[in-house]
C-alpha positions as CSV (number, residue, x, y, z in Angstrom):
1,M,-0.2,0.1,-0.4
2,A,1.6,3.5,-1.0
3,T,0.6,6.5,0.4
4,V,1.4,10.0,-0.5
5,E,0.7,12.9,2.5
6,L,0.3,16.5,0.8
7,R,-0.5,19.2,3.2
8,F,-1.4,23.1,2.1
9,S,-1.8,26.1,3.9
10,A,-5.7,26.4,3.7
11,L,-5.5,29.3,1.0
12,P,-7.9,28.9,-2.1
13,E,-5.1,29.3,-4.6
14,H,-3.5,25.9,-3.1
15,V,-6.2,23.7,-3.6
16,R,-5.8,24.0,-7.5
17,T,-2.9,22.6,-6.7
18,A,-4.2,19.7,-4.6
19,R,-6.8,19.2,-7.6
20,L,-3.8,18.8,-10.1
21,V,-2.0,16.0,-7.3
22,A,-4.5,13.8,-6.6
23,A,-5.1,13.3,-10.6
24,A,-1.5,12.9,-11.5
25,V,-1.3,10.2,-8.4
26,A,-5.3,8.8,-9.4
27,R,-3.8,8.1,-13.0
28,R,-0.9,6.5,-11.9
29,A,-2.6,4.1,-9.4
30,G,-4.6,2.9,-12.2
31,V,-8.1,5.5,-11.9
32,D,-10.0,4.8,-15.4
33,E,-9.5,7.7,-17.4
34,A,-13.0,8.6,-18.1
35,V,-13.2,9.1,-14.1
36,L,-9.9,11.4,-13.5
37,D,-12.3,14.7,-13.9
38,E,-14.7,13.6,-11.3
39,V,-11.7,13.0,-9.0
40,R,-10.3,16.5,-9.6
41,L,-13.6,18.1,-9.4
42,A,-14.0,16.1,-6.0
43,V,-11.1,16.6,-4.3
44,G,-11.4,20.2,-5.4
45,E,-14.6,19.8,-4.0
46,A,-13.6,18.4,-0.5
47,C,-10.7,21.3,-0.3
48,T,-12.3,23.9,-0.6
49,R,-14.8,22.3,2.0
50,A,-11.6,22.1,4.2
51,V,-10.0,25.9,3.9
52,G,-13.1,27.4,4.4
53,L,-13.9,25.3,7.7
54,H,-10.4,26.2,8.3
55,Q,-10.9,30.2,7.4
56,L,-14.2,30.9,9.2
57,G,-12.6,28.6,12.2
58,G,-9.0,31.1,12.2
59,I,-6.9,27.4,12.3
60,S,-4.0,27.8,10.5
61,A,-3.5,24.1,10.7
62,P,-2.7,22.7,7.3
63,V,-5.2,21.5,5.1
64,K,-4.1,17.5,5.1
65,V,-5.0,15.4,2.0
66,L,-4.0,11.8,1.7
67,L,-3.6,10.0,-0.8
68,I,-3.6,6.2,-1.0
69,E,-3.0,3.2,-3.4
70,E,-4.7,-0.1,-2.8
71,E,-4.8,-3.2,-4.5
72,K,-7.5,-2.6,-5.8
73,Q,-8.8,0.5,-5.0
74,F,-7.7,4.6,-4.2
75,S,-9.0,6.3,-1.3
76,I,-8.2,10.5,-0.9
77,E,-8.9,11.5,2.2
78,V,-8.7,15.2,3.2
79,G,-9.0,16.1,6.5
80,D,-9.2,19.4,8.4
81,E,-8.5,20.8,12.3
82,A,-12.0,22.6,12.6
83,P,-13.9,21.4,15.1
84,H,-17.7,20.1,13.8
85,A,-20.9,20.9,15.6
86,V,-21.8,17.9,17.4
87,P,-25.8,17.1,17.7
88,G,-27.3,19.3,20.1
89,D,-24.4,21.5,20.3
90,H,-25.4,24.9,18.6
91,A,-22.2,26.7,19.9
92,G,-20.1,28.7,17.5
93,A,-19.5,32.0,15.5
94,G,-21.7,32.7,12.1
95,D,-24.8,31.5,11.4
96,P,-24.8,28.3,12.0
97,D,-28.1,27.3,9.4
98,T,-26.5,29.2,6.7
99,E,-23.2,26.9,7.5
100,A,-25.3,23.8,7.5
101,E,-26.8,24.6,4.5
102,E,-22.9,25.3,2.4
103,D,-21.7,21.8,4.5
104,E,-24.9,19.8,2.8
105,M,-24.3,21.5,-0.9
106,G,-21.0,20.7,-0.8
107,L,-20.9,17.1,0.5
108,A,-24.4,16.1,-1.9
109,V,-21.9,17.5,-4.8
110,I,-18.6,15.0,-3.8
111,S,-21.7,12.0,-2.9
112,G,-23.0,13.0,-6.8
113,L,-19.1,13.0,-8.0
114,V,-18.5,9.7,-6.2
115,D,-19.8,6.2,-5.1
116,D,-17.8,5.1,-2.0
117,V,-18.1,8.5,0.1
118,E,-17.4,8.2,4.0
119,V,-17.7,11.5,6.4
120,S,-16.4,11.8,9.8
121,A,-16.5,14.5,11.8
122,G,-16.5,15.6,15.2
123,E,-14.9,18.9,17.6
124,H,-11.2,17.5,17.2
125,G,-11.6,18.2,13.0
126,G,-13.5,16.1,10.2
127,S,-12.6,14.2,7.1
128,I,-14.2,13.2,3.9
129,K,-13.1,10.1,2.5
130,M,-13.4,9.0,-1.5
131,T,-12.4,6.0,-2.7
132,W,-12.3,4.2,-6.3
133,P,-11.7,1.2,-8.0
134,T,-8.2,0.8,-10.2
135,T,-7.8,-1.5,-13.0
136,P,-4.9,-3.4,-12.4
137,P,-1.9,-3.0,-15.5
138,P,-2.5,-5.1,-18.4
139,T,0.0,-8.4,-18.1
140,I,3.0,-8.7,-20.2
141,L,3.2,-12.4,-21.7
142,V,6.7,-13.1,-23.2
């Protein structure tokens, strides 16, 4: 299992770099060419969400992206360190309804692009893990 870890300052201009790196590693891992645009878009959405959460919370820690190549699948996990509201907890700055709507919209876009998505969130941060199948390289018989 090969893993590439990317960390970047929570600035919108770094999201494009994360998208390009994710697409390059996905291609190398064997993700179908027809799916690479979906990988780029999903990673861009997840990273934009993480950057927004960091900026909203005044968090200076970097956004973390893990690109994980396994035997028959490729996963990307985008992590943030922003405290997420725990059900029943209404503490926080800003309008919770507006923030929740924006969050749900971003997650809906990602869910529409990726079949296998896992979202976790808690008071110490959250992550979005997206997984795609890979095609093994062709066997060359000599």
